[in-house]
N, C-alpha and C positions, 0 to 999 in steps of 0.2 A: 043084298053082295053087301057082306062085311068088309074091312076096310082091309083084312091080311087077305080075302080075295081076290079084292080091287089092285093091291101092291102087286100079287104074283101073277094076275091076268095082265098087269099093263109091264112087266119085269118080261114076261113072254113076248108082248108084243113090240117090246122095246127092242129084246134079241133078232125077232123076227126081221123087222126094220132094219138095222143094223149089217145083219149076217147077207140080205138078200141087198141091202145098197152097197156094199163092199164086194160083190160077188159080181153087178151092174158096174160099177166101176174101173173094176179088175178088168173086164171083159169087152163092156159094149161102149163106154166112154173114153173118147181118145180125147186129151187136154194139154194145155202147155202144163209142163213139170209142179210149177206151184198150185197151180189149180187141180191137179188130178191128187197131189199130195194132200190140200186141205180137204177133197173129200171123203182120201180114204183118215184122215187123223177124227174127220166132224162123226162119221156111220164108225169107228173104233168107240168112240166116247160114248157113242150111242147104246150098242153094244155092252161094254161098261156099264155102265147105268144100269141096262138091264139085268145082268148079274148081279149087282148090288141091289138092286132091289128083291129079285130070288133068294139071294143069301139072308136080306132084312126078316122077308116073312117067313123062312123057312128056320133061320138059327134065332131071331130077335125076337117075335113077336108069341106071345103065350098067346092057349086056347084057352078063353072063358068059357067055360061052358058050368 
């Protein structure tokens, strides 16, 4: 597995974890205001890092064939 494939795969995994976390936080987890807010920010950051990985792998890395 090349580095580019690994970064793409990790990007998809992070996006999936972030999206599922945001949905679970919204619909199933009921907590105090600050706790819920912190979880939302954490899962949003995870999704953003996943999108950043995909963008870097797609636009920033070149194929060396």
